[in-house]
Structures are given as C-alpha cells and as structure tokens.
N, C-alpha and C positions, 0 to 999 in steps of 0.2 A: 503493499500500499504507499503512496507517494502521495505527499499533502503537503501544499503550501504553507510556508510559515509565516511569510508575511501577511498575507491577506487567507486569513481561517474559515470565511465564508464560504468559497469553494469546496464541492465536494473534493473527497481525494479521489485518486486514480488506482487503478489496481491494475499490477502487470504479473505476468508469472515471471520467477524470478531471471531465467536466462532471457526471456523478453528487455527486461531492464537493463540487465547488463550490456546486453547487442543495442544497448536503444542508440540510434544517432537521430535523434530530434534535435532541431538548432532552432533557438529562442530569439527573440527580437527584445532586447532594452530600452527601456525610454534612455535618455541623457541621465547621468547621476542615477540610474535605478539599479536596484537588487534583485535579486531570486534566491531565497533561500526555501530548500524543502527538506523533508526528511522522510526517510525510507523506512518501515516495518515490514519487518519480514513476520509474518503469522504462519502458524503452526495450520497441519492441515483443517481446512473446515469445510463443508458443504456448501455453505454459501458464500464465502470467499475463494473459492473455486470457480461457483458461478459466474460471479462477479466478473475476475479475471478473464474465466472464457469468452464471456460476452463483450468486454470492451476492446477484447485482443482480435474478434473477430468485426467490433466496429472498425477499427483501428486499420486495417486489412481492406475492407470495404472502402474506407475511407481514400486510403494509399492507392485502390485501383482503380478509384473515379478520375484521382488527383495526377496518374502519372507516376507518383514516386514507387521509390522499390518499395516490395511487398516483403 
C-alpha cells in the first residue's frame, strides 16, 4: 500500500510488491514542491489482494489506451 504523506486525503494506491519494485512512473512536481509517500507491506489478506489485482488491471488498461509500456 502506497500512501501520500503530504496530501492524506487521497486514497492509498495498492500494488503487488514486484509491480511496485519495477515501477517506472514519472511524476512532475510543481516548482519548490515535494512528494513524500509511505510504503506499507501488508501480509496476505483477501481484501488487499483484491484491491491490488483491481488496481493492477486498471493500470494495465490505462497503459494500453495511452500506448505506454505494459
């Protein structure tokens, strides 16, 4: 689970560990802006697994539509 520490009103994003480690996502920050995220590794839980799988499929669909690397 990855959570934005600066803007805690945003929902956390769920990744499979391997997917997060291989993540090649670029972010553009505003001038003098910063980004701080926390990574929490969660033990096996069916709810978390479902969230990870759903988010992973959504990211893959988005990348296929935009022509980015899958």
